[in-house]
C-alpha positions as CSV (number, residue, x, y, z in Angstrom):
1,D,91.2,-187.7,-49.1
2,L,92.8,-184.3,-48.7
3,Q,94.5,-184.6,-52.1
4,R,91.2,-184.8,-54.0
5,P,88.4,-182.4,-53.1
6,I,84.8,-183.6,-53.2
7,D,84.0,-180.5,-55.4
8,K,86.0,-177.7,-56.9
9,R,84.9,-174.5,-58.6
10,V,86.8,-171.7,-60.2
11,Y,85.2,-168.3,-60.4
12,K,86.2,-165.5,-62.8
13,G,85.5,-161.9,-62.2
14,A,84.2,-162.1,-58.6
15,Q,85.8,-163.9,-55.6
16,P,83.9,-166.0,-53.1
17,T,84.0,-164.1,-49.7
18,C,81.9,-166.3,-47.4
19,H,79.8,-169.5,-47.4
20,D,77.4,-171.5,-45.2
21,F,76.0,-175.0,-45.3
22,N,72.4,-175.6,-44.2
23,Q,73.0,-178.0,-41.2
24,F,69.2,-178.4,-40.7
25,T,68.5,-180.0,-44.0
26,A,71.9,-181.7,-44.6
27,G,71.8,-185.4,-45.4
28,A,72.5,-188.0,-48.1
29,E,69.8,-186.4,-50.4
30,T,70.6,-182.7,-50.0
31,L,73.6,-180.6,-49.0
32,A,72.6,-176.9,-49.5
33,L,75.5,-174.5,-49.7
34,L,75.4,-170.7,-50.0
35,V,78.3,-168.7,-51.4
36,G,78.6,-164.9,-51.2
37,F,80.7,-162.9,-53.6
38,S,82.8,-159.8,-53.7
39,A,80.5,-158.2,-56.3
40,G,77.3,-158.8,-54.2
41,Q,75.8,-162.0,-55.6
42,V,74.8,-165.0,-53.6
43,Q,74.9,-168.5,-55.1
44,Y,72.8,-171.5,-54.0
45,L,74.3,-174.9,-54.7
46,D,73.1,-178.4,-53.7
47,L,76.3,-180.4,-53.7
48,A,74.5,-183.7,-53.1
49,K,72.6,-183.3,-56.4
50,K,75.7,-182.4,-58.4
51,D,73.9,-179.3,-59.7
52,S,76.6,-177.5,-61.6
53,T,75.2,-174.0,-61.5
54,G,72.6,-173.8,-58.8
55,R,70.6,-170.5,-58.4
56,L,72.1,-167.0,-58.3
57,F,70.5,-164.3,-56.2
58,N,71.2,-160.6,-56.9
59,E,72.6,-161.7,-60.2
60,E,72.2,-158.3,-61.9
61,R,73.3,-156.6,-58.7
62,L,69.9,-154.7,-58.6
63,I,69.6,-155.4,-54.8
64,D,73.1,-154.5,-53.7
65,K,76.4,-153.8,-55.5
66,S,78.7,-154.2,-52.5
67,K,80.7,-157.2,-51.2
68,V,78.8,-159.9,-49.3
69,T,80.4,-159.9,-45.9
70,L,78.5,-162.9,-44.5
71,V,75.8,-165.4,-45.5
72,K,73.9,-167.5,-43.0
73,W,70.9,-169.9,-43.1
74,L,68.3,-169.0,-40.5
75,P,68.5,-171.5,-37.6
76,D,66.3,-174.6,-38.2
77,T,64.9,-173.4,-41.5
78,E,64.9,-175.0,-45.0
79,R,64.6,-171.9,-47.2
80,L,65.4,-168.6,-45.4
81,F,68.8,-167.1,-45.3
82,L,70.5,-163.7,-44.4
83,A,73.2,-161.9,-46.4
84,S,75.1,-158.9,-45.0
85,H,76.9,-156.4,-47.2
86,A,79.7,-153.8,-47.1
87,S,76.9,-151.3,-47.7
88,G,75.7,-151.8,-44.2
89,H,72.6,-153.6,-45.3
90,L,71.3,-157.0,-44.3
91,Y,68.8,-158.9,-46.6
92,L,66.4,-161.7,-45.8
93,Y,66.0,-164.1,-48.8
94,D,63.8,-167.1,-49.5
95,S,65.8,-169.6,-51.6
96,E,62.7,-170.6,-53.5
97,Q,61.7,-167.1,-54.6
98,P,63.0,-165.1,-57.6
99,C,64.8,-161.7,-57.3
100,G,62.8,-159.9,-60.0
101,A,64.0,-158.1,-63.2
102,T,63.9,-154.6,-61.7
103,S,65.3,-152.9,-58.7
104,P,63.2,-153.6,-55.6
105,Q,61.0,-150.9,-54.1
106,Y,60.8,-150.7,-50.3
107,T,58.4,-149.5,-47.7
108,L,59.5,-148.8,-44.1
109,V,58.4,-151.4,-41.5
110,T,60.0,-150.2,-38.4
111,Q,63.0,-148.1,-37.2
112,G,65.0,-147.5,-34.0
113,E,68.3,-146.1,-32.8
114,G,70.8,-146.7,-35.6
115,F,68.7,-149.0,-37.7
116,R,65.7,-149.2,-40.1
117,V,63.8,-152.2,-41.5
118,F,62.1,-152.2,-44.9
119,S,59.9,-154.7,-46.7
120,C,59.8,-155.3,-50.5
121,K,56.8,-153.7,-52.3
122,S,55.7,-156.3,-54.8
123,K,52.4,-157.8,-56.1
124,T,54.0,-161.2,-56.3
125,P,56.5,-162.7,-53.7
126,R,60.1,-161.8,-54.6
127,N,63.5,-161.3,-52.9
128,P,64.6,-159.7,-50.7
129,L,61.7,-160.3,-48.2
130,L,63.3,-157.7,-45.9
131,K,66.1,-155.2,-45.9
132,W,67.8,-154.0,-42.7
133,A,69.9,-150.8,-42.7
134,V,72.2,-151.2,-39.7
135,G,74.6,-148.5,-38.4
136,S,77.0,-146.7,-40.7
137,G,79.7,-148.3,-42.8
138,P,80.0,-152.0,-43.6
139,L,78.2,-154.6,-41.6
140,N,81.1,-156.9,-40.8
141,E,79.5,-159.9,-39.2
142,F,76.3,-161.1,-37.5
143,A,75.5,-164.2,-35.4
144,F,72.3,-165.8,-34.1
145,S,71.9,-166.6,-30.5
146,P,71.8,-170.4,-29.6
147,D,68.0,-170.3,-29.3
148,G,67.7,-168.6,-32.7
149,R,65.7,-165.7,-31.3
150,S,68.2,-162.9,-31.2
151,L,70.6,-161.5,-33.8
152,A,73.9,-159.8,-32.9
153,C,75.4,-157.5,-35.6
154,V,78.8,-155.7,-35.6
155,S,79.6,-152.8,-37.9
156,Q,82.4,-150.6,-39.0
157,D,80.9,-147.8,-36.9
158,G,82.1,-149.7,-33.8
159,V,78.7,-150.7,-32.5
160,L,77.3,-154.0,-31.5
161,R,73.5,-154.1,-31.9
162,V,71.4,-157.1,-30.7
163,F,67.9,-157.5,-32.1
164,H,65.0,-159.7,-31.3
165,F,64.8,-161.1,-34.9
166,S,61.1,-161.9,-35.4
167,S,59.8,-158.6,-33.9
168,M,62.8,-156.5,-35.3
169,L,63.2,-154.8,-31.9
170,L,66.6,-153.5,-30.6
171,Q,67.5,-155.4,-27.4
172,G,70.8,-153.9,-26.6
173,M,73.9,-152.0,-27.8
174,M,77.6,-151.7,-27.0
175,R,80.4,-149.6,-28.5
176,S,84.0,-150.5,-29.2
177,Y,86.8,-148.6,-27.3
178,F,87.6,-147.2,-30.8
179,G,87.5,-148.3,-34.4
180,G,85.2,-150.8,-36.0
181,L,84.0,-154.1,-34.7
182,L,85.0,-157.0,-37.0
183,C,83.7,-160.2,-35.3
184,V,81.0,-161.5,-32.9
185,C,79.9,-164.7,-31.2
186,W,77.5,-165.9,-28.5
187,S,78.3,-168.1,-25.5
188,P,76.7,-171.6,-25.8
189,D,74.0,-170.7,-23.2
190,G,73.2,-167.3,-24.9
191,R,74.1,-165.2,-21.8
192,Y,77.2,-163.4,-23.2
193,V,78.3,-161.9,-26.5
194,V,82.0,-161.5,-27.3
195,T,83.2,-159.1,-30.0
196,G,86.7,-158.3,-31.4
197,G,87.8,-155.4,-33.6
198,E,90.1,-152.6,-34.4
199,D,90.8,-151.6,-30.8
200,D,92.8,-154.8,-30.4
201,L,90.5,-155.9,-27.6
202,V,88.0,-158.7,-27.1
203,T,85.0,-157.4,-25.2
204,V,82.5,-159.5,-23.2
205,W,79.0,-158.1,-23.1
206,S,76.3,-159.5,-20.9
207,F,73.0,-160.0,-22.8
208,A,70.9,-160.2,-19.7
209,E,72.5,-157.2,-18.0
210,G,73.0,-155.1,-21.2
211,R,76.6,-154.1,-20.1
212,V,80.3,-154.8,-20.7
213,V,81.5,-157.2,-18.1
214,A,85.1,-157.7,-19.2
215,R,87.7,-156.8,-21.8
216,G,90.6,-158.9,-22.9
217,H,94.0,-157.4,-24.0
218,G,96.5,-159.8,-25.5
219,H,96.5,-158.9,-29.2
220,K,98.8,-156.4,-30.8
221,S,96.6,-155.8,-33.8
222,W,93.0,-156.1,-35.0
223,V,91.0,-159.1,-33.8
224,N,89.5,-160.9,-36.8
225,A,87.7,-163.9,-35.2
226,V,86.3,-164.9,-31.9
227,A,84.6,-168.2,-30.9
228,F,83.5,-169.9,-27.7
229,D,84.7,-173.4,-27.0
230,P,81.4,-175.3,-26.4
231,F,83.3,-178.5,-25.4
232,T,84.9,-176.9,-22.3
233,P,82.8,-178.4,-19.5
234,P,81.5,-175.6,-17.3
235,A,82.3,-175.6,-13.6
236,P,79.3,-174.0,-11.8
237,G,80.2,-172.8,-8.4
238,G,83.8,-173.9,-8.9
239,A,82.8,-177.5,-8.1
240,G,83.9,-179.0,-11.4
241,D,81.7,-181.1,-13.6
242,G,81.9,-184.2,-11.6
243,Q,83.9,-186.1,-14.2
244,G,87.3,-185.9,-12.4
245,D,90.1,-183.5,-13.1
246,A,91.5,-184.7,-16.4
247,P,94.6,-182.6,-17.6
248,E,92.6,-181.0,-20.4
249,D,89.7,-179.9,-18.1
250,P,89.7,-176.2,-17.2
251,P,90.6,-175.2,-13.6
252,A,87.7,-175.3,-11.1
253,G,85.7,-172.1,-11.3
254,V,86.1,-171.6,-15.0
255,T,82.7,-170.9,-16.4
256,Y,83.4,-170.3,-20.1
257,R,86.4,-170.6,-22.4
258,F,86.7,-168.7,-25.7
259,G,89.4,-168.0,-28.3
260,S,90.4,-165.1,-30.5
261,A,92.6,-164.9,-33.6
262,G,94.1,-161.6,-34.9
263,Q,95.9,-159.8,-37.7
264,D,99.0,-160.0,-35.4
265,T,99.0,-163.8,-36.4
266,Q,98.3,-164.7,-32.7
267,F,95.8,-167.1,-31.2
268,C,94.6,-166.4,-27.7
269,L,92.7,-168.6,-25.3
270,W,90.7,-166.8,-22.6
271,D,88.9,-168.1,-19.4
272,L,85.9,-166.3,-18.1
273,T,85.6,-167.1,-14.4
274,E,82.8,-166.4,-11.9
275,D,84.8,-163.8,-10.0
276,V,84.8,-161.7,-13.2
277,L,81.2,-162.3,-14.1
278,D,79.8,-161.8,-10.6
279,P,82.3,-159.4,-8.9
280,R,81.7,-157.9,-5.5
281,P,80.6,-154.3,-5.9
282,P,83.7,-152.0,-5.5
283,P,83.6,-149.2,-2.9
284,P,82.8,-145.8,-4.3
285,R,85.8,-144.4,-6.2
286,A,87.1,-141.0,-5.2
287,R,88.3,-138.5,-7.8
288,P,92.1,-138.9,-8.3
289,A,94.2,-136.2,-6.9
290,P,96.7,-134.4,-9.1
291,G,99.8,-136.6,-9.5
292,D,97.9,-139.9,-8.9
293,P,98.3,-142.5,-11.6
294,P,95.6,-142.0,-14.3
295,H,94.3,-145.6,-14.3
296,P,94.0,-147.1,-10.8
297,V,93.4,-150.8,-10.6
298,P,89.7,-151.2,-9.6
299,Q,89.1,-152.4,-6.1
300,G,87.7,-155.8,-5.5
301,L,89.3,-157.4,-8.6
302,P,90.7,-160.9,-8.3
303,R,94.5,-160.7,-8.0
304,S,95.1,-162.7,-11.1
305,L,93.4,-160.0,-13.1
306,S,94.9,-156.9,-11.5
307,R,98.5,-158.0,-11.9
308,S,98.8,-156.9,-15.5
309,N,96.2,-154.2,-15.6
310,S,98.7,-151.5,-16.2
311,L,98.3,-149.7,-19.5
312,P,101.2,-149.4,-21.9
313,Q,103.1,-146.1,-22.0
314,P,102.2,-143.8,-24.8
315,G,104.4,-143.6,-27.9
316,G,106.2,-146.9,-27.3
317,G,103.7,-149.3,-28.7
318,P,102.0,-152.0,-26.7
319,Q,104.3,-152.9,-23.8
320,M,102.1,-155.5,-22.0
321,S,103.4,-159.0,-22.5
322,P,100.7,-161.5,-21.3
323,R,101.9,-163.7,-18.6
324,V,101.1,-167.4,-19.1
325,P,100.0,-168.9,-15.8
326,P,102.0,-171.9,-14.5
327,G,100.7,-175.3,-15.7
328,V,100.1,-174.3,-19.3
329,G,103.4,-175.5,-20.6
330,R,101.5,-178.0,-22.7
331,F,100.5,-175.1,-24.9
332,A,104.1,-174.7,-26.0
333,T,103.5,-177.0,-28.9
334,L,101.5,-174.2,-30.6
335,T,104.7,-172.3,-31.6
336,L,105.5,-171.1,-35.0
337,R,108.6,-168.8,-35.2
338,A,108.7,-165.9,-37.7
339,P,111.7,-166.1,-40.1
340,R,114.5,-163.8,-39.0
341,G,114.6,-160.4,-40.7
342,V,110.9,-160.4,-41.5
343,P,109.6,-157.1,-40.0
344,E,106.2,-157.0,-38.2
345,K,103.5,-155.6,-40.5
346,E,103.0,-151.9,-39.7
347,H,99.8,-151.4,-37.8
348,K,97.8,-148.2,-38.3
349,R,99.1,-146.1,-35.4
350,Y,95.9,-144.7,-34.2
351,H,94.4,-148.2,-34.1
352,S,96.6,-149.4,-31.3
353,L,96.1,-149.5,-27.5
354,G,99.7,-148.3,-27.2
355,N,98.6,-144.9,-28.3
356,I,95.9,-144.3,-25.7
357,S,96.9,-141.2,-23.9
358,R,97.6,-141.5,-20.2
359,G,95.3,-138.6,-19.3
360,G,91.8,-139.5,-20.0
361,G,91.8,-142.9,-21.7
362,N,91.0,-141.3,-25.0
363,A,92.4,-142.7,-28.2
364,E,94.3,-140.5,-30.6
365,K,91.8,-139.2,-33.1
366,P,91.9,-140.9,-36.5
367,P,92.5,-138.7,-39.4
368,A,89.5,-136.6,-40.3
369,G,87.0,-138.3,-42.6
370,S,88.3,-141.8,-41.8
371,R,85.6,-144.4,-41.6
372,G,84.4,-145.5,-38.2
373,S,85.8,-142.4,-36.4
374,L,83.7,-141.7,-33.2
375,D,83.3,-138.7,-31.0
376,M,85.1,-140.3,-28.2
377,A,84.2,-137.6,-25.6
378,K,80.5,-138.7,-25.9
379,V,81.2,-142.4,-25.9
380,L,83.8,-143.1,-23.3
381,G,82.7,-143.5,-19.7
382,T,79.2,-144.4,-20.6
383,A,77.3,-147.7,-20.3
384,L,77.8,-148.2,-24.0
385,C,81.6,-148.0,-23.6
386,P,83.0,-147.9,-20.1
387,R,86.6,-146.6,-19.6
388,L,89.4,-149.2,-19.4
389,H,89.7,-149.1,-15.7
390,E,85.9,-149.5,-15.1
391,V,85.7,-153.2,-16.1
392,P,88.0,-156.1,-15.4
393,L,90.9,-156.4,-17.9
394,L,91.5,-160.1,-18.7
395,E,94.9,-161.5,-19.7
396,P,95.0,-164.5,-22.0
397,L,95.5,-168.0,-20.7
398,V,97.7,-168.6,-23.7
399,C,98.8,-166.3,-26.5
400,K,100.8,-167.9,-29.4
401,K,101.9,-166.8,-32.8
402,I,100.6,-169.6,-35.0
403,A,100.8,-168.2,-38.6
404,Q,102.9,-166.0,-40.9
405,E,99.9,-164.2,-42.3
406,R,96.9,-162.6,-40.5
407,L,94.4,-165.1,-39.1
408,T,90.9,-165.0,-40.4
409,V,89.0,-168.1,-39.1
410,L,88.7,-169.8,-35.7
411,L,86.6,-172.9,-35.0
412,F,86.4,-175.2,-32.0
413,L,85.7,-178.8,-32.7
414,E,85.4,-181.6,-30.2
415,D,88.7,-183.1,-31.1
416,C,90.7,-180.1,-32.4
417,I,90.9,-176.4,-33.0
418,V,90.8,-175.2,-36.6
419,T,92.4,-171.9,-37.8
420,A,92.8,-170.4,-41.3
421,C,95.0,-167.5,-42.4
422,Q,95.2,-165.1,-45.3
423,E,98.0,-167.2,-46.8
424,G,95.4,-169.9,-47.6
425,L,96.5,-172.4,-44.9
426,I,93.9,-174.3,-42.9
427,C,95.5,-175.7,-39.7
428,T,94.1,-178.2,-37.2
429,W,95.6,-178.0,-33.7
430,A,95.5,-180.7,-31.0
431,R,93.6,-179.6,-27.9
432,P,95.7,-179.0,-24.8
433,G,96.4,-182.2,-22.9
């Protein structure tokens, strides 16, 4: 009954910012819910037991005073959970242990490039069990791999870091084209990580190869949410899945499908195909002669990718309108027109692909002292951040404006797609077909 919520809570002073149900223990007897707050606390509730207050962690804000950006139960565990904060710290909690009446004292356990891990010094067990300091600036989101062994973190410093969780070892890194990274997800088989952020791009990073394999350009503003569609049947070798070609099945050769939702109120669907993930090696590229176009289309790319690989002209804002391939007219029901006379929300100018200079692929430098600014000369053209023309540039299968306010949530369910926006609307969308 959508008119009568199962439970409703009103909080004063601090706003809920994130939540997570424990899927491993969920049942008729217990329904454990974590709620993170803008002031740094984490609440544990059991909705099945109708416990009105539950337990509060970091209640006196002795552990961290900054906003909780994400809370997650560890995969397949009853008591352990992680909370990330705008301070750039990540804490491991045991829901059965207390937090202590004094500020925790820490001792260094291990460290590596851009991260340090501390344990809590205490004679009796107390929270947090571990504290991770990751990157610089807020830790915006993290995600466990499907097997639960690896943890991908994205930060405002524009870096994706992937850790082996139990050994706390860094397994791989990737940098955004510019600006912070806001969201991250794993492919259902754990082979690829997709990120989105303030460079308006979605970036596909290969976990096995440790490199960027593709970027997607369809958004005109920051990308807030990315998610793989686990219900799209894979088509290994382009042979289909043996179930016949129903209209909603992806074309033969589609290996993965994922979606993205942005502050431009647009929802994009992307197909990752074998010719992108396993391209033929291109011939060696000669240095461009004076007068040559600055961003040549890479050799050996599938034609469907190269047709819109031209970059927008500087100064004019993003000029690239994604072409929708024939046969996706059934997506047309995803339309929501903006009311006339409502101007597009102004986008920070230096955080747009439209302002990438034609010369070297460098972004305009953000104002001095702005958070997340990078020394682009040291980053671009490296394995951490290849230049735009060095990896395939995907165009979206579909790109639709589906809200009036910036989109914040994207979920793929078996029978529908769920989105939520900053206006407070949760929408379910029929799947194509």
